[in-house]
GUZA-276960 format. One record per atom (N, C-alpha, C): residue number from 1; residue in one letter; chain; x, y, z. Coordinates in steps of 0.001 Angstrom, whole numbers, padded with zeros to 6 digits. Layout:
BEGIN
 pos code unit      xx      yy      zz
 NUM    A    A       X       Y       Z
...
This chain:
BEGIN
 pos code unit      xx      yy      zz
   1    M    A  049790 -093727  064675
   1    M    A  048962 -092624  064256
   1    M    A  048229 -093058  062989
   2    S    A  046990 -092717  062928
   2    S    A  046161 -093158  061816
   2    S    A  045945 -092023  060820
   3    A    A  045384 -092382  059673
   3    A    A  045028 -091369  058684
   3    A    A  043976 -090432  059263
   4    M    A  043070 -090988  060075
   4    M    A  042037 -090159  060696
   4    M    A  042663 -089113  061615
   5    S    A  043692 -089497  062327
   5    S    A  044384 -088560  063205
   5    S    A  044983 -087409  062413
   6    R    A  045608 -087732  061298
   6    R    A  046203 -086683  060463
   6    R    A  045133 -085753  059902
   7    V    A  044035 -086321  059431
   7    V    A  042948 -085511  058854
   7    V    A  042313 -084625  059927
   8    L    A  041990 -085201  061081
   8    L    A  041393 -084413  062163
   8    L    A  042329 -083302  062626
   9    G    A  043599 -083618  062732
   9    G    A  044576 -082620  063135
   9    G    A  044617 -081444  062172
  10    R    A  044574 -081741  060881
  10    R    A  044563 -080659  059888
  10    R    A  043281 -079845  059974
  11    L    A  042134 -080523  060111
  11    L    A  040851 -079820  060196
  11    L    A  040795 -078893  061410
  12    L    A  041410 -079322  062508
  12    L    A  041391 -078530  063737
  12    L    A  042541 -077517  063798
  13    G    A  043397 -077513  062780
  13    G    A  044508 -076567  062748
  13    G    A  045599 -076873  063761
  14    L    A  045758 -078149  064104
  14    L    A  046775 -078552  065083
  14    L    A  048129 -078727  064401
  15    P    A  049197 -078614  065171
  15    P    A  050520 -078874  064597
  15    P    A  050646 -080349  064222
  16    P    A  051641 -080686  063423
  16    P    A  051809 -082092  063048
  16    P    A  052133 -082960  064269
  17    P    A  051810 -084249  064199
  17    P    A  052112 -085153  065316
  17    P    A  053608 -085232  065579
  18    R    A  053950 -085388  066865
  18    R    A  055354 -085562  067262
  18    R    A  055712 -087033  067401
  19    T    A  054721 -087844  067761
  19    T    A  054966 -089272  067966
  19    T    A  053693 -090069  067687
  20    P    A  053830 -091270  067130
  20    P    A  052662 -092132  066955
  20    P    A  052389 -092982  068203
  21    R    A  053342 -092963  069144
  21    R    A  053237 -093827  070321
  21    R    A  052572 -093082  071477
  22    V    A  051378 -093561  071845
  22    V    A  050616 -092963  072945
  22    V    A  050392 -094027  074011
  23    C    A  050677 -093687  075257
  23    C    A  050448 -094583  076386
  23    C    A  049137 -094196  077065
  24    A    A  048469 -095187  077647
  24    A    A  047206 -094935  078350
  24    A    A  047253 -095579  079726
  25    V    A  046756 -094845  080720
  25    V    A  046634 -095359  082083
  25    V    A  045166 -095189  082471
  26    P    A  044404 -096286  082511
  26    P    A  042976 -096175  082816
  26    P    A  042688 -096185  084321
  27    D    A  041512 -095707  084652
  27    D    A  040929 -095840  085999
  27    D    A  041774 -095246  087131
  28    L    A  042328 -094069  086906
  28    L    A  043008 -093361  087995
  28    L    A  041946 -092833  088959
  29    K    A  042177 -092976  090237
  29    K    A  041207 -092525  091238
  29    K    A  041606 -091147  091756
  30    I    A  040694 -090191  091613
  30    I    A  040948 -088822  092041
  30    I    A  039903 -088441  093088
  31    P    A  040314 -088264  094350
  31    P    A  039352 -087932  095400
  31    P    A  038921 -086472  095335
  32    A    A  037624 -086253  095483
  32    A    A  037081 -084899  095585
  32    A    A  037103 -084482  097056
  33    A    A  036883 -083215  097311
  33    A    A  036944 -082694  098686
  33    A    A  035919 -083354  099608
  34    D    A  034792 -083809  099049
  34    D    A  033743 -084402  099885
  34    D    A  033855 -085921  100008
  35    G    A  034941 -086505  099511
  35    G    A  035158 -087935  099651
  35    G    A  034728 -088766  098454
  36    V    A  034001 -088184  097515
  36    V    A  033633 -088911  096308
  36    V    A  034895 -089111  095472
  37    V    A  035047 -090304  094944
  37    V    A  036224 -090612  094130
  37    V    A  035801 -090633  092662
  38    L    A  036380 -089736  091882
  38    L    A  036106 -089666  090456
  38    L    A  037196 -090421  089705
  39    L    A  036808 -091139  088669
  39    L    A  037778 -091884  087873
  39    L    A  038238 -091064  086677
  40    A    A  039460 -091308  086262
  40    A    A  040033 -090605  085114
  40    A    A  040930 -091554  084329
  41    D    A  041100 -091256  083062
  41    D    A  042040 -091966  082194
  41    D    A  043079 -090960  081726
  42    R    A  044322 -091397  081689
  42    R    A  045426 -090520  081283
  42    R    A  046039 -091041  079996
  43    Y    A  046234 -090156  079031
  43    Y    A  046899 -090466  077768
  43    Y    A  048094 -089541  077656
  44    Y    A  049236 -090080  077251
  44    Y    A  050431 -089248  077139
  44    Y    A  051363 -089804  076072
  45    P    A  052180 -088924  075495
  45    P    A  053123 -089399  074484
  45    P    A  054211 -090249  075139
  46    A    A  054480 -091393  074553
  46    A    A  055484 -092298  075115
  46    A    A  056816 -091576  075266
  47    G    A  057403 -091702  076460
  47    G    A  058695 -091098  076721
  47    G    A  058644 -089629  077129
  48    H    A  057451 -089073  077260
  48    H    A  057306 -087662  077617
  48    H    A  056289 -087497  078734
  49    E    A  056594 -088087  079882
  49    E    A  055660 -088048  081006
  49    E    A  055577 -086679  081672
  50    D    A  056442 -085758  081307
  50    D    A  056419 -084422  081896
  50    D    A  055818 -083377  080945
  51    A    A  055099 -083833  079934
  51    A    A  054481 -082937  078955
  51    A    A  053365 -082111  079603
  52    P    A  053007 -080973  079004
  52    P    A  051886 -080173  079530
  52    P    A  050600 -081007  079549
  53    V    A  049692 -080657  080454
  53    V    A  048479 -081455  080668
  53    V    A  047235 -080698  080217
  54    L    A  046375 -081399  079491
  54    L    A  045044 -080907  079153
  54    L    A  044045 -081702  079986
  55    L    A  043108 -081029  080628
  55    L    A  042075 -081693  081419
  55    L    A  040762 -081632  080663
  56    I    A  040160 -082796  080462
  56    I    A  038836 -082881  079845
  56    I    A  037907 -083494  080871
  57    R    A  036860 -082778  081245
  57    R    A  035872 -083305  082184
  57    R    A  034703 -083805  081354
  58    A    A  034427 -085090  081421
  58    A    A  033496 -085750  080509
  58    A    A  032161 -086075  081191
  59    P    A  031093 -085359  080854
  59    P    A  029796 -085616  081475
  59    P    A  029118 -086879  080961
  60    Y    A  029580 -087432  079843
  60    Y    A  028925 -088610  079273
  60    Y    A  029823 -089832  079286
  61    G    A  030751 -089881  080201
  61    G    A  031622 -091041  080325
  61    G    A  032980 -090818  079687
  62    R    A  033950 -091583  080153
  62    R    A  035332 -091440  079699
  62    R    A  035648 -092309  078496
  63    R    A  034799 -093236  078185
  63    R    A  035109 -094228  077146
  63    R    A  034213 -094022  075926
  64    S    A  034266 -092850  075376
  64    S    A  033464 -092535  074198
  64    S    A  034395 -092001  073118
  65    A    A  033835 -091287  072173
  65    A    A  034640 -090710  071094
  65    A    A  035670 -089711  071622
  66    I    A  035537 -089288  072858
  66    I    A  036491 -088344  073453
  66    I    A  037899 -088945  073490
  67    I    A  037992 -090265  073460
  67    I    A  039304 -090924  073433
  67    I    A  040074 -090528  072177
  68    L    A  039377 -090368  071057
  68    L    A  040044 -089950  069818
  68    L    A  040686 -088576  069982
  69    I    A  039990 -087675  070653
  69    I    A  040531 -086337  070900
  69    I    A  041751 -086425  071820
  70    A    A  041653 -087271  072847
  70    A    A  042777 -087435  073772
  70    A    A  044009 -087949  073037
  71    R    A  043840 -088947  072215
  71    R    A  044968 -089500  071462
  71    R    A  045524 -088480  070470
  72    L    A  044634 -087706  069871
  72    L    A  045037 -086681  068919
  72    L    A  046004 -085685  069570
  73    F    A  045671 -085228  070779
  73    F    A  046540 -084288  071476
  73    F    A  047781 -084965  072039
  74    A    A  047668 -086213  072494
  74    A    A  048837 -086928  073013
  74    A    A  049876 -087136  071906
  75    E    A  049429 -087417  070694
  75    E    A  050352 -087559  069565
  75    E    A  051098 -086255  069276
  76    R    A  050522 -085147  069722
  76    R    A  051107 -083836  069470
  76    R    A  051865 -083288  070678
  77    G    A  052142 -084156  071651
  77    G    A  053024 -083782  072742
  77    G    A  052362 -083352  074039
  78    Y    A  051068 -083595  074200
  78    Y    A  050373 -083234  075430
  78    Y    A  049952 -084480  076199
  79    Q    A  049897 -084352  077514
  79    Q    A  049214 -085350  078322
  79    Q    A  047739 -084948  078352
  80    V    A  046857 -085917  078367
  80    V    A  045430 -085618  078437
  80    V    A  044830 -086456  079556
  81    L    A  044122 -085796  080454
  81    L    A  043425 -086471  081540
  81    L    A  041933 -086315  081292
  82    I    A  041241 -087437  081086
  82    I    A  039793 -087410  080897
  82    I    A  039169 -087835  082216
  83    Q    A  038480 -086906  082864
  83    Q    A  037908 -087161  084182
  83    Q    A  036391 -087268  084093
  84    A    A  035846 -088276  084746
  84    A    A  034400 -088440  084832
  84    A    A  033821 -087392  085777
  85    L    A  032588 -087030  085540
  85    L    A  031891 -086087  086417
  85    L    A  030946 -086834  087340
  86    R    A  030499 -086157  088365
  86    R    A  029478 -086731  089242
  86    R    A  028227 -087029  088436
  87    G    A  027509 -088043  088867
  87    G    A  026269 -088390  088188
  87    G    A  026460 -089321  087011
  88    T    A  027700 -089736  086761
  88    T    A  027943 -090700  085692
  88    T    A  028216 -092056  086334
  89    T    A  028293 -093062  085524
  89    T    A  028580 -094404  086054
  89    T    A  030063 -094603  086301
  90    D    A  030865 -093581  086048
  90    D    A  032316 -093688  086195
  90    D    A  032809 -093196  087553
  91    L    A  032060 -093443  088591
  91    L    A  032491 -093077  089941
  91    L    A  033001 -094324  090649
  92    A    A  034087 -094191  091380
  92    A    A  034584 -095297  092182
  92    A    A  033889 -095273  093524
  93    A    A  033830 -096389  094201
  93    A    A  033261 -096432  095547
  93    A    A  034139 -095622  096470
  94    S    A  033541 -094834  097313
  94    S    A  034328 -094023  098258
  94    S    A  034209 -094588  099652
  95    S    A  035027 -094083  100538
  95    S    A  035007 -094559  101919
  95    S    A  033753 -094133  102658
  96    T    A  032991 -093186  102086
  96    T    A  031771 -092727  102743
  96    T    A  030536 -093495  102290
  97    D    A  030709 -094411  101295
  97    D    A  029573 -095213  100843
  97    D    A  029122 -096168  101943
  98    S    A  027826 -096390  102035
  98    S    A  027317 -097303  103061
  98    S    A  027216 -098730  102540
  99    S    A  027434 -098940  101244
  99    S    A  027344 -100295  100698
  99    S    A  028656 -101013  100704
């Protein structure tokens, strides 16, 4: 956990961090009903894989400053799933693609 994490947490009125150890699982494939596969990244506190989940749907990509927010909440005991939206470059090839 960084000094920035502590400062941001205080500014946002969040509880103190529970753990400095955050695990990340990138590029999870989540199929939509129409066959499009959306990619997501999962952040969670180490040793707490059953923690409550926050879903963030990211219209501007999963690998931006939103990662700081994900880590901020994961340090405080939440799992965070950052999912790409349609129309971004973060889509996986689906079985319906012709290429």
